N, C-alpha and C positions, 0 to 999 in steps of 0.2 A: 544501621542504627543500633549497634550493640550497646548495652548499658550494664552497669553493675547491679541494678535493682531487678525486681521481679518484672517479667514480661510475658505477655500472652501472644503467641505466634500462631496464625492460622494459615494453612495452605489449602486453598480451594482445589488445586490440581489433584492432590491425593486425599483430600478429605480429612486432614489431621489438624487437631488443635492441641497446642502444647503450652503448658504453663511452666516457664523457666524461672526458678527461684534462686539462681546463683549457686546451686548445688544440686539437690535432687530436683527432678522435674516430673510433671504429670502429663501424659499424652492420651488423647482420646482419638481413636481411629474410626473411620467409616462414616463420617458426616457427609450426607448426600445433599446436594443443592446449596443454595446460598445460606449463610449463617448471619443472623442479625446480631449486632453488638449494641449494647446500651450501658452507659455509665450512670449510676445513681449518685446524685450530688447530696451534700449534707442536708439540704432542704427537702430531699425526697424527690426532686425533679429528675427526670430522665434526660440524658444528653446522648445524641447520636454522634458517631465518629465521622470525620472527614478524611478520607484516604488521599494523601498527596505524595506524588513522586518528589524526590529531593529538589529537582529543578523547578517543579511547580510551586513548592513552598517559597522558594526564593522570589520567583516572579510575583506570586500573590502578595508577599510582604511589600514589594516595591509598589504594586498597584494600590494597596491599602494606604501606604504613606502618601502617594500622589493624591488620592482622594481626600485624605485628611488635610493636606497642605493647600490644595487648589480648587476643590469642588465645594460648592455651597450645598450642604446637606442639613437635615434636621439635627437637633441636639441629641435626640434619641439614637439616631443612626450613628452619629459621631461617637457617642459613648459605647455603642456596640462594637464599632470598629476598633476603638482604643482598647477594649477588653480582649478582642481576639488577636490583635497584632502581636503581643508578646508570645502567644502560643505558636503563631505562624513563624515568628522569628526563631523560636526554639527548634522547630522542625527543620528550618533552613540551616541552623547551626549544627544540629545533629547530622544532617546530610553532609555538610562540609567536613565535619570531623571524620565521618565514615569514608569520604572520598580521599582524605589525606593519609589514611592507614594503609 
């Protein structure tokens, strides 16, 4: 999932965290144990990441579409799934692009 923009890459195997900026990068070594990630939204709310393997993102997108098309759910749940589907699709598309390189 390489991209041209800034990326944060964490390797729990060797305990490194690298901020890649498309030129210079910053690396922190020696992180022990699990590392929690949080993204702060513009409204100040924290959001946790969902790590998905490329194939998992594709399957999850198909499952969300199936639910939206065929399963009776509350409007609140429908809205939540409709908000997350584009992000899941982006992960699947990034995975497909990486597979074709």
